[in-house]
Phi, psi and omega in degrees: 000133179259141175269115183257126179267107181270119184244115180280125183208170166233136173268123191241091170293123181293328178199156183192257169267003171238158183272170175300325178293319175303315182296325179294325177294316176300318181296323180305321181276309188288320181291323177297317178298320180296316179297318179296319181292323177297328177289327181283328186243093184295343180264006184258148172227169186210135178255123180268054168060020171067026179217138185271341184300325183288333176286319176305315183291323179297320184287347174298320180264345180228060180299337181290347182272357185300313182299318180296318179296315180300321180292318179294322176296317179299324182277003183059039178244346172232124185250123183233144177086182014271345186281158168283314171227158177292099194278151163295155183233006183239316190263021181233164178287154177304321182289332174295319178298312181294314182297324178302315179290319180302311181293317181298314181291315181297315178299313183298316179299318181292321190263321194237336185125196184293128179283165173284107186274064177226136175287080188265108180226076192285347186225005182294145190275064176094165190217136178280166191289345185261006180300328177302323179293318181292316181294320178299321182288340174279337185101014178267121184261347183229149184224125179244127185213172177237298190286150170102358186274146176218101185292336179280318186261337184262283181208136186276056178193139175284348181236123187202166172273121181259120187249131179282165178304330179273359177101351177293147183221153174222168175270122180257136184233111181270127176292159180303165183307329178275003168079210185288355176254018187306322184234033183302137179240119178243176177298325178294324178300314184297332181288339179221063188294327180297316179295320179299313183292314185288318189260346181240294189296304184294325179293322178291318177298320179297319179301312180297316181299319183292331178288312185270324182082007177246195197242030174229148179208138176267125182236100179288133180250090182184184183188176178300123176049036183271152180287162172294150180283120177275154180050045188295323180298315179296316180296320180298318179299317179294322178297314182294332176293333183260336189274154174274358186238169175266116181251130180232149171285125183217196179212166184297315178301322180294321178294319177301320179296324182293338182277350183298330182265004183258133176284123186247144174289168185243140177219142175229130180143178180281166177237086184218026179273129181271063182270306183257338181214149180289137177249353176055067186296342180252017180288347182295347180245007177279139183046054185296336177298321179284326176295325175299317180297320178299311181297319180291320179295322176305312183290326175299316180291316187279322186259347181241293193292312183298309178293328175299323179291328175294314177300316181298312182296324178293339179252022175061031172261114190270112174236126185294133174297337178299327177295319177298313180297324177300319178295317178299319182298322177299321177293316181300322179299327179275348180257008169302149196304318178289318183296314180293320179297328183091006182274060184226166176287165176297328178300319176289321180301325177296318177297319180299313179299323180294321178294322175298317179303313181296318183293316178296319178297320179297315178296316179302317183291319177299313180297316180303312182296316181297312182296321179298314183288326174298314179297319178297320180292342177258359183055047180284153177246185187285359175251022176245137176247122177262120175248131184244134176249112181268003174280153180274007173236159180299148180248133175219100183175205186270130173237145176254138178204167181231140172228164176248133184216154176278353178241161185282003177198164177218162173244134184259140171271130179089000176240114184288319183233120176222122183255125174283111185275317174200164181214155178222130181263137175245129186290159176295151179235137180264159173059053182259129184283133176228133175270123179237177178296333179274352182122197183285139175226156177245131183229173169261119179279125186291163173294155178209171183234142165264122184243127178252125184240149162246128185220146173275118185224159170245130182230145178289160181290140180035062183194208186206168176209143181255134177241127178271147177226157178240147181290148184206165174248003181237145182206159171272114188242161172280115187237160180295138183253149177271352179274138185272041173194170170233156183203161167219200184289349187248325186216161168237136182238131179210181177250132179215119177053039176085353178258149168278123183250129177245118181252124182272169182292344176265015176067025170274135179252133177237128182251130187239132174206175173260150175230149185221145173204166180291153176239110179266016183268202183220198184280008172254323189211144162287146173212133183291151174273125181308135177070005176274149180235143177288133180247144177275134179258113187268168176251138182237358178226146177209152175219138182244135181233148183215160173205186184288336184236346177212158177221158186217141174237130181246115180249131182235149178211164178212135182221138177276121184232155177302142186290320181211185185295322180296322177297324178292318181296320184273359187054042183293151175271003175285106185235160177224140181285128175250124180263144180212161186212143175233123180244116181255130181235133176241142169231153190286350184258003185215143176280353183289135171263115182268128183234120172258134181241129177234128180229123176269090186279113180234017177234171189250157165051065177211163177243133178238134182229157172266122180257125175243106183273128179234173176239039183273350173056045173206145175256356179291141182224154173251109183261131171280130176243188185294099175080016182195181174238154179215133178277124177252133176235139175293135178250149178295137179259117183295149180296333180261033184303331181296339179280342187236350182229151178268351168209160184294129181281068188291154178273059174242128191241160175254152177213170179224108176088315183207154171218137188234138170250127187217122178257011180093337178253323178219153180220144173235127176246133172260121180246125181200152172249006189252352178214147185221028180215137182208163173229144182231135173237178180296338185244349184203158170243138183244119179258116182288125177267312176198156173227105185271152183205165181238012182221146179292311181211133180232143178274162169055051174281156181301322180263358182212081184289163176089211187298160172287145170290151188083201186251007191295337177252013173283160181303130176085354180265168182234158172290143186237123178282144179226070182301332180291338178284000174283352177045055179286157176105189183281119179251133182237136179224153177226136174224158171242140178246133180234128182244120182233135175285318176245105186281139168216144177300323182300314179295319178301310184293324178298316178289325177298319178298322176294317180301321184275355180300137183269152174261106184240119186215165181199144176225127174281112183208160184249355187287327178214099184278007182247005171298318170245115194302319185287343178305331181293339185234003175269109181281134182295144177228147177288126184292146176293328182211135178278128179258164183295152179273003172214129187207140171238125185264339184188134184224137174235158176301151185284355177265010177258130178269126178260117179285323179197150170219122188203161176297141179304140176274354183242343185215116184295346183260011183227165172224161187249136171236125178242124178259153171222131180266105181256013178269188183269344187231166178294140176240151178280144173294128181302147183305322184297339181258350185294333179268355180280159178283126176273131185224171170268188184297336179273006180068025173271134183298135176231175181295133181286151175220153183264347182228157179237117182287159176304139177060038174238155177252151172216130182242140184231143178248119186237154176285140174291000000 
């Protein structure tokens, strides 16, 4: 006899084929019913899907329920948290994962009581191999999941120790093959309880028992937006009268506690096998325009706003941390697993875009205010350029910035090399209102120029420096070159037979082009169109530009492609020209090859990838994942895969920041924040840029046979068109390419940190008060104290990777520094941090250590 722990819960998608507002209406009814039922049944408990955001939204309409919720949480009868939203775990940054839990746990403690401290992700589409390290650093010792398990290839147990690449471990608990609805009880169930027990409950318990061979099983009693089980004690008694097992009303923490005395097997690796549940391995390129916004917003928050707020607080510029958390929450709402995946209706996609708009505006405004007040505190004028370095190490390299000037060029003091990349003239305007001490006056506003520069500069660590400039009519500019290539000390770039060719100093040639093919998939998965072939998109025009410190090559192409999927199926001659562009930039101070990709997408249902052909003769890759690295190898796909998998186990992988091909003699690393999905063969690596589609869910795909994902082929549902998922319009992507003869993770990460460095600049000027929106409404004030025009607030060695630096979420007088060791060897904790308090991600004190092992995190709490 097996002891089955029945846990009553509801799985609450915040949005999907319904909007967040729709879900709030459902919650108004269902959550109220659940609270009422908990009052009637003192032996019953209920799990609100492990996320606090849905409770926040419920209390907007039911503030009177707060006291009741707090009491139920205190009694361990209502379980809330730890996440703010049910997060994606593959397509987001490590810090997004950590911040989601930090905000969710902190919020729950403040508002409701102790959160459920379990990494509960019952429906997320697969998990990368380093999540144990991230969860351990949050203080989560247990992880409950459904998708991605393979008992034959991974570990022969639903309950096991999951070990990260760095050795950190947590207890992982896999839900039964039918997932979080394994033991769902509805009113219809109660009408035929014998059939439910014999054909569903006992068979599922038996399946779990047969895998492990012991006598405990976790049985979730819930479903999407399902009601709480009424009269549960009576129903449980009837179930036990019929069942071959002992079934008890329980909760997730109690089941985790029961495993403490059980010897568990050990597993290390990702959980993304589509054996019992679909993991949607190609969802990383669906609605790529929104995924780009997510990735860019992450970097704005991590590399700009959070460190800028530390600089501001150190200079007595008061910006509420609540504004920062508000921006993060908008991102978390968009990183819920369905929202981040893009498997939503267009109606929901509009809401997602609006939240991105709000979050970016919030970040822009915070940055604007900080830069304005810093400039004011230094009494800067319109001929001063403020450059800010948010890295914790000194910067010496190329920075991009823009200034406004009354002349078509300027000369900088303290900058040896500054290249005018482009300029735009704005005509003079008449009858312009000016407020003076004598009152309103009307003047003629003179003509002015917007000037964009690339300059070699040195900047202090986590600080700023002011450069004065004088107006001029002469400049060092990026000009057209007569030579048919560009080069630096590391590579030569040219056009050959329609391909962009990059030749390294070791005479390795890499050929770059775009490739395109039809997409017969939906907003969950790419799927090939039968008999369709991938075509290479060549370049037929090029222009080369050069200057003393940087050079640029612009490659353009145009290809006639089928307008939509039907044209591809019919081999129609109805074609439309698609224009694309590749801009390669080299600078003399960096080995990185910077590549901008522009595609004017005006056709439907296709997948476009960047193909980088190499001669390294290996398909093995080293993928950077959240806070670690993982080796990916292509595995053979059996011809009878449909008998053992619910979707094709394709050799398409996810990565975060970089992926490397290395044959031991030469290595190529692709560094990017704009794409997170790739395929590797012995001769090329393919970086997926986008896979456009026009439907939410389709049945019988080549790579995903059977039912449609989602509900579109369920009884009473309809097929749903998603024209916005066609991602029409101009799409822009950026990647960096790094070529190393002797590869090391340390060198890769050092260059990656340079690649991710932000260009943050500011000029106090009156010619255009809308370059920075808030400048129009920030009235100048005389500073209480003049601060230095060059300042460093905090410095670490440049071989240390900083995962995040931000104002403390628990103490207004402190800030947080989180390190991650992405190198091959142990590193010493820098002296400046040895006296700081070592904490976990929740800012709880932990045991201090003097060294940081590879693929480990360390967080420090310091005084401002």
